[in-house]
C-alpha positions as CSV (number, residue, x, y, z in Angstrom):
1,M,17.5,-9.1,-9.4
2,L,18.5,-7.9,-6.0
3,Q,15.7,-5.4,-5.5
4,F,12.7,-4.0,-7.6
5,D,10.1,-1.5,-6.3
6,A,7.6,1.0,-7.6
7,K,6.5,4.1,-5.7
8,R,3.7,6.5,-6.7
9,T,4.9,10.1,-6.4
10,A,3.5,13.5,-7.4
11,A,5.4,13.2,-10.7
12,G,4.2,9.7,-11.6
13,V,5.4,6.2,-10.6
14,E,9.1,5.8,-9.8
15,L,10.7,2.4,-10.5
16,N,14.0,1.5,-8.7
17,W,15.9,-1.7,-9.1
18,T,19.3,-3.2,-8.4
19,V,20.8,-6.2,-10.2
20,M,24.1,-8.1,-10.5
21,V,25.0,-7.4,-14.1
22,D,27.2,-9.7,-16.2
23,Q,29.1,-8.9,-19.4
24,V,26.3,-9.8,-21.8
25,A,23.6,-7.5,-20.3
26,E,22.8,-4.6,-22.6
27,Q,19.5,-3.0,-21.6
28,F,16.3,-3.2,-19.6
29,I,13.0,-2.9,-21.3
30,I,10.3,-1.4,-19.0
31,E,6.7,-2.6,-19.5
32,R,3.4,-1.8,-17.9
33,S,0.0,-3.5,-17.6
34,A,-3.4,-2.6,-16.3
35,N,-4.5,-6.2,-15.8
36,G,-1.2,-8.1,-15.2
37,R,-1.4,-10.0,-18.5
38,D,-1.3,-7.5,-21.4
39,F,1.9,-5.5,-21.1
40,I,3.0,-2.6,-23.3
41,R,6.6,-1.4,-23.8
42,L,7.2,2.0,-22.2
43,S,11.0,2.6,-22.4
44,T,14.5,1.1,-22.3
45,V,17.4,1.8,-20.0
46,D,20.9,1.0,-21.1
47,V,23.3,-1.0,-18.9
48,Q,26.7,0.3,-18.3
49,P,29.5,-1.9,-19.8
50,A,30.8,-3.1,-16.4
51,A,30.0,-6.3,-14.4
52,G,28.8,-6.2,-10.8
53,E,26.0,-4.6,-8.8
54,Q,24.3,-1.7,-10.6
55,S,21.2,0.4,-9.5
56,F,18.8,1.9,-11.9
57,N,15.7,4.1,-11.8
58,W,13.0,5.3,-14.2
59,L,10.0,7.6,-13.9
60,D,6.6,6.8,-15.5
61,P,5.1,10.3,-15.9
62,E,1.9,8.9,-17.4
63,A,1.0,6.5,-14.6
64,L,-2.3,4.7,-14.7
65,T,-5.0,5.6,-12.2
66,G,-5.7,2.7,-9.9
67,A,-3.5,-0.4,-9.9
68,A,-0.8,-1.0,-12.5
69,F,1.7,-3.8,-13.0
70,Y,5.3,-3.2,-14.0
71,R,7.9,-5.6,-15.3
72,L,11.4,-5.4,-16.6
73,S,13.1,-7.6,-19.1
74,M,16.9,-7.7,-19.4
75,T,18.4,-8.3,-22.8
76,G,21.9,-9.1,-23.8
77,N,24.2,-9.9,-26.6
78,G,22.4,-12.9,-28.3
79,T,20.6,-14.0,-25.2
80,A,16.9,-14.5,-24.6
81,A,15.1,-11.9,-22.5
82,T,14.8,-12.5,-18.8
83,Y,11.7,-11.0,-17.1
84,F,11.5,-9.6,-13.6
85,G,8.4,-8.2,-11.8
């Protein structure tokens, strides 16, 4: 993970991240928590089938009021999930 940030906007919370992707990466799973321990799955973002640096973004239109914690997990072909955030 090269960069990961979240910004509150009028439309919700916008997540932006940049990673170095290898050939086995297939998708990112986006999760959110109100307490930093109990996460729920919100969405998935597919990874393009190319290695190298890739940037992604996703909007949470139903952002929590107050603090929220976001994390990403990257899954791939037969590999264990890797968590970020």
